[in-house]
C-alpha positions as CSV (number, residue, x, y, z in Angstrom):
1,X,-50.6,-5.2,42.8
2,X,-49.2,-7.6,40.3
3,X,-47.6,-6.2,37.2
4,X,-48.3,-7.6,33.7
5,X,-46.9,-7.3,30.2
6,X,-48.1,-8.5,26.8
7,X,-46.2,-11.2,25.0
8,X,-46.9,-11.0,21.3
9,X,-44.3,-13.7,20.5
10,X,-46.2,-16.4,22.4
11,X,-46.9,-19.4,20.3
12,X,-50.5,-20.1,21.1
13,X,-51.0,-22.6,18.3
14,X,-54.8,-22.8,17.5
15,X,-57.4,-21.8,20.0
16,X,-61.3,-22.0,20.0
17,X,-63.6,-19.5,21.6
18,X,-67.3,-20.3,21.6
19,X,-69.2,-17.2,22.5
20,X,-72.8,-16.2,23.4
21,X,-74.9,-13.9,21.3
22,X,-74.1,-12.8,17.8
23,X,-76.3,-11.6,15.0
24,X,-75.7,-13.3,11.6
25,X,-75.2,-9.9,9.9
26,X,-72.8,-8.3,12.4
27,X,-71.3,-11.1,14.5
28,X,-72.0,-9.7,18.0
29,X,-70.0,-7.9,20.7
30,X,-68.0,-11.0,21.8
31,X,-66.8,-11.8,18.2
32,X,-65.8,-8.2,17.6
33,X,-64.0,-8.2,21.0
34,X,-62.0,-11.3,20.1
35,X,-61.0,-9.8,16.7
36,X,-59.8,-6.6,18.4
37,X,-57.8,-8.5,21.0
38,X,-56.2,-11.3,19.0
39,X,-56.0,-9.7,15.5
40,X,-55.6,-6.0,16.0
41,X,-53.7,-5.9,19.3
42,X,-51.8,-9.3,19.5
43,X,-51.3,-9.8,15.8
44,X,-52.7,-13.3,15.5
45,X,-55.2,-14.5,12.8
46,X,-58.9,-14.8,13.8
47,X,-61.3,-17.0,11.9
48,X,-64.9,-15.9,12.7
49,X,-67.9,-18.2,12.2
50,X,-71.2,-16.4,12.7
51,X,-74.4,-18.1,13.7
52,X,-76.2,-19.6,10.7
53,X,-73.1,-19.4,8.4
54,X,-71.0,-22.3,7.0
55,X,-68.0,-20.1,6.0
56,X,-65.3,-18.6,8.2
57,X,-64.3,-15.0,7.8
58,X,-60.6,-14.3,8.3
59,X,-58.9,-11.4,10.0
60,X,-55.3,-10.8,10.6
61,X,-52.2,-12.0,8.8
62,X,-50.6,-14.7,11.0
63,X,-52.0,-18.1,9.9
64,X,-49.4,-19.9,12.1
65,X,-51.4,-19.0,15.2
66,X,-55.2,-19.0,14.7
67,X,-58.1,-18.1,17.0
68,X,-61.4,-19.7,15.9
69,X,-64.3,-17.5,17.2
70,X,-67.8,-18.8,16.7
71,X,-71.3,-19.1,17.9
72,X,-73.2,-22.3,18.6
73,X,-76.6,-22.6,16.9
74,X,-78.3,-21.3,20.1
75,X,-77.2,-19.2,23.0
76,X,-78.1,-21.5,25.9
77,X,-75.5,-23.4,27.9
78,X,-77.6,-26.5,27.4
79,X,-76.4,-26.4,23.8
80,X,-72.9,-27.4,25.0
81,X,-73.8,-31.1,24.3
82,X,-71.5,-33.9,23.3
83,X,-73.2,-33.9,19.9
84,X,-72.6,-30.1,19.4
85,X,-69.0,-30.5,20.5
86,X,-68.4,-33.4,18.1
87,X,-69.9,-31.4,15.3
88,X,-67.7,-28.5,16.2
89,X,-64.5,-30.6,16.1
90,X,-65.6,-32.1,12.8
91,X,-66.1,-28.7,11.3
92,X,-62.8,-27.3,12.6
93,X,-60.7,-30.4,12.4
94,X,-58.7,-29.0,15.3
95,X,-57.8,-30.5,18.7
96,X,-56.9,-27.4,20.7
97,X,-58.0,-25.5,23.9
98,X,-61.5,-24.3,24.1
99,X,-62.9,-21.3,26.0
100,X,-66.7,-20.7,26.4
101,X,-67.5,-17.0,27.0
102,X,-71.0,-16.6,28.4
103,X,-73.0,-14.0,30.3
104,X,-74.5,-14.6,33.8
105,X,-77.4,-12.3,33.0
106,X,-80.5,-14.0,34.4
107,X,-82.3,-13.5,31.1
108,X,-79.6,-15.5,29.3
109,X,-81.0,-18.8,30.7
110,X,-84.1,-20.9,30.9
111,X,-85.7,-20.6,34.4
112,X,-84.8,-24.2,35.4
113,X,-81.5,-24.4,33.7
114,X,-78.7,-25.8,36.0
115,X,-76.0,-23.2,35.5
116,X,-73.8,-24.4,38.2
117,X,-73.6,-27.8,36.5
118,X,-71.7,-26.2,33.6
119,X,-69.5,-24.1,35.9
120,X,-68.4,-27.4,37.6
121,X,-68.2,-29.4,34.3
122,X,-66.2,-27.0,32.0
123,X,-63.1,-26.1,34.1
124,X,-60.1,-26.8,31.8
125,X,-59.6,-25.6,28.2
126,X,-57.4,-28.6,27.5
127,X,-59.8,-31.2,29.0
128,X,-60.3,-32.9,32.3
129,X,-59.7,-36.5,33.3
130,X,-63.4,-37.1,32.8
131,X,-63.1,-36.0,29.2
132,X,-64.9,-32.7,29.5
133,X,-63.0,-30.2,27.3
134,X,-63.4,-26.5,27.5
135,X,-63.4,-23.8,30.2
136,X,-66.5,-21.7,30.9
137,X,-65.6,-18.1,31.7
138,X,-68.6,-16.1,32.8
139,X,-69.1,-12.4,32.8
140,X,-71.3,-11.0,35.6
141,X,-73.8,-9.9,34.5
142,X,-72.6,-9.7,30.9
143,X,-69.6,-9.1,28.5
144,X,-69.9,-5.4,29.1
145,X,-68.3,-6.1,32.5
146,X,-65.1,-6.9,30.7
147,X,-65.3,-3.8,28.5
148,X,-65.9,-1.6,31.5
149,X,-62.9,-3.1,33.2
150,X,-60.7,-1.9,30.3
151,X,-61.6,1.8,30.9
152,X,-62.7,2.2,34.4
153,X,-61.2,1.7,37.9
154,X,-62.8,-0.2,40.8
155,X,-65.5,-1.9,38.6
156,X,-66.1,-4.5,41.2
157,X,-67.8,-1.8,43.3
158,X,-70.5,-1.5,40.6
159,X,-73.4,-4.0,40.5
160,X,-76.2,-4.7,38.0
161,X,-78.9,-7.3,37.6
162,X,-79.1,-7.4,33.8
163,X,-76.7,-7.1,30.9
164,X,-78.7,-4.2,29.5
165,X,-78.0,-2.2,32.7
166,X,-74.2,-2.8,32.3
167,X,-74.5,-1.9,28.7
168,X,-76.1,1.4,29.6
169,X,-73.3,2.1,32.1
170,X,-70.7,1.3,29.4
171,X,-72.4,3.7,26.9
172,X,-72.3,6.5,29.5
173,X,-68.6,5.8,30.1
174,X,-67.4,5.7,26.5
175,X,-69.9,7.9,24.7
176,X,-69.4,11.4,26.2
177,X,-70.9,14.7,25.2
178,X,-68.7,14.9,22.1
179,X,-70.0,11.5,20.9
180,X,-72.6,12.9,18.5
181,X,-73.6,9.9,16.5
182,X,-75.1,7.3,18.8
183,X,-76.8,5.3,16.0
184,X,-75.9,1.6,16.1
185,X,-73.7,2.3,19.1
186,X,-73.4,-1.5,19.7
187,X,-71.4,-1.8,16.5
188,X,-69.0,0.9,17.6
189,X,-68.5,-0.1,21.2
190,X,-65.3,-2.1,20.8
191,X,-63.6,0.6,18.9
192,X,-64.7,3.2,21.4
193,X,-63.3,1.1,24.3
194,X,-60.0,0.4,22.5
195,X,-58.6,3.5,20.8
196,X,-56.6,3.4,17.6
197,X,-53.4,4.0,19.4
198,X,-51.5,0.7,19.8
199,X,-49.9,1.6,23.1
200,X,-53.2,2.7,24.5
201,X,-55.0,-0.5,23.4
202,X,-52.3,-2.5,25.2
203,X,-52.7,-0.4,28.4
204,X,-56.4,-1.1,28.4
205,X,-55.9,-4.8,27.9
206,X,-53.5,-4.8,30.9
207,X,-56.0,-2.7,32.9
208,X,-58.7,-5.3,32.4
209,X,-56.4,-7.9,34.1
210,X,-55.7,-5.7,37.0
211,X,-59.4,-5.0,37.4
212,X,-60.1,-8.7,37.4
213,X,-57.5,-9.3,40.0
214,X,-58.9,-6.5,42.2
215,X,-62.4,-7.9,41.8
216,X,-61.4,-11.4,42.8
217,X,-59.4,-10.1,45.8
218,X,-62.4,-8.0,46.9
219,X,-64.5,-11.1,46.8
220,X,-61.9,-12.9,48.9
221,X,-60.9,-15.2,46.0
222,X,-57.2,-14.6,45.7
223,X,-54.6,-15.7,44.8
224,X,-55.7,-18.2,42.1
225,X,-53.8,-21.0,40.4
226,X,-53.8,-20.8,36.6
227,X,-53.1,-24.5,36.5
228,X,-56.1,-25.4,38.6
229,X,-58.9,-22.8,38.1
230,X,-61.8,-25.1,38.9
231,X,-62.1,-24.0,42.6
232,X,-61.8,-20.3,41.6
233,X,-64.5,-20.5,38.9
234,X,-66.9,-22.3,41.3
235,X,-66.2,-19.9,44.2
236,X,-66.8,-16.9,42.0
237,X,-70.1,-18.4,40.9
238,X,-71.2,-19.2,44.5
239,X,-70.2,-15.8,45.7
240,X,-72.2,-14.1,42.9
241,X,-75.2,-16.3,43.6
242,X,-75.2,-15.3,47.2
243,X,-75.2,-11.6,46.2
244,X,-77.9,-12.1,43.7
245,X,-80.1,-13.9,46.2
246,X,-79.6,-11.2,48.7
247,X,-79.5,-8.0,46.6
248,X,-80.9,-9.1,43.2
249,X,-77.7,-7.9,41.5
250,X,-74.3,-9.2,40.5
251,X,-71.0,-7.5,41.3
252,X,-69.4,-6.3,38.0
253,X,-66.8,-8.9,37.1
254,X,-65.6,-10.7,34.0
255,X,-63.4,-13.7,33.8
256,X,-62.4,-13.3,30.2
257,X,-59.0,-12.2,31.2
258,X,-58.2,-15.6,32.6
259,X,-58.1,-16.9,29.0
260,X,-55.4,-14.4,28.1
261,X,-53.3,-15.4,31.2
262,X,-53.7,-19.1,30.5
263,X,-52.7,-18.7,26.9
264,X,-49.6,-16.7,28.0
265,X,-50.3,-13.7,25.8
266,X,-50.3,-11.7,29.0
267,X,-47.8,-12.7,31.7
268,X,-46.9,-11.5,35.1
269,X,-43.7,-9.4,35.4
270,X,-41.3,-10.8,37.8
271,X,-39.7,-8.4,40.3
272,X,-36.2,-8.7,38.8
273,X,-37.5,-7.7,35.4
């Protein structure tokens, strides 16, 4: 098994994350997750833009390195149009890597939407030779796959059809008998996954990377090349499609961790270290 460490000194410059979901009042799970990772754990500044809002909300105190986390006007991948991207760049006035974090939940898409098209198109956060900028990192079936990978071992052995099923499994994992107040649990999920202890939060971040590696290896997709992830992203998609067609479920796996590795905020520990 590879060993990893967190590098809080990494100069990531400015980074854009476009995420699925998000209620105007609360921001959604993905936005709260990005704030937890980049502001609370890594110490960068996060600028959050919720759906329907024109103003960013700032978190953290390191304006030299900023993470822009935002929703597009609508959830569907079909909203990743050239017009939407041009508007995004005009709003941010930033030319920097882009990551798209979306669910593979079958209910997240229109029936005839060509999902594979976007997996093949958005493969590089810095842009491809054809001019397509951004990397689509899917969670199977939903972002809860990533959260479960922070706290649970062998998550690849779990499988669900819908995001709501993974969400229920996560609730059972983090909200034990002593968790009395379950009202608005979705707002508390991120804090329940990541404790208030700095060392424990970092351990859970590393654990998610190990779980992702284990999952990819279990699917026969390992090793992978961080400088050329296009084949890996497509192979994961095709593998999960085969499982869904045969068993009507997806193996629990999130590719969110690839963004942390590509940005260099989590790095592999060489043997001599």
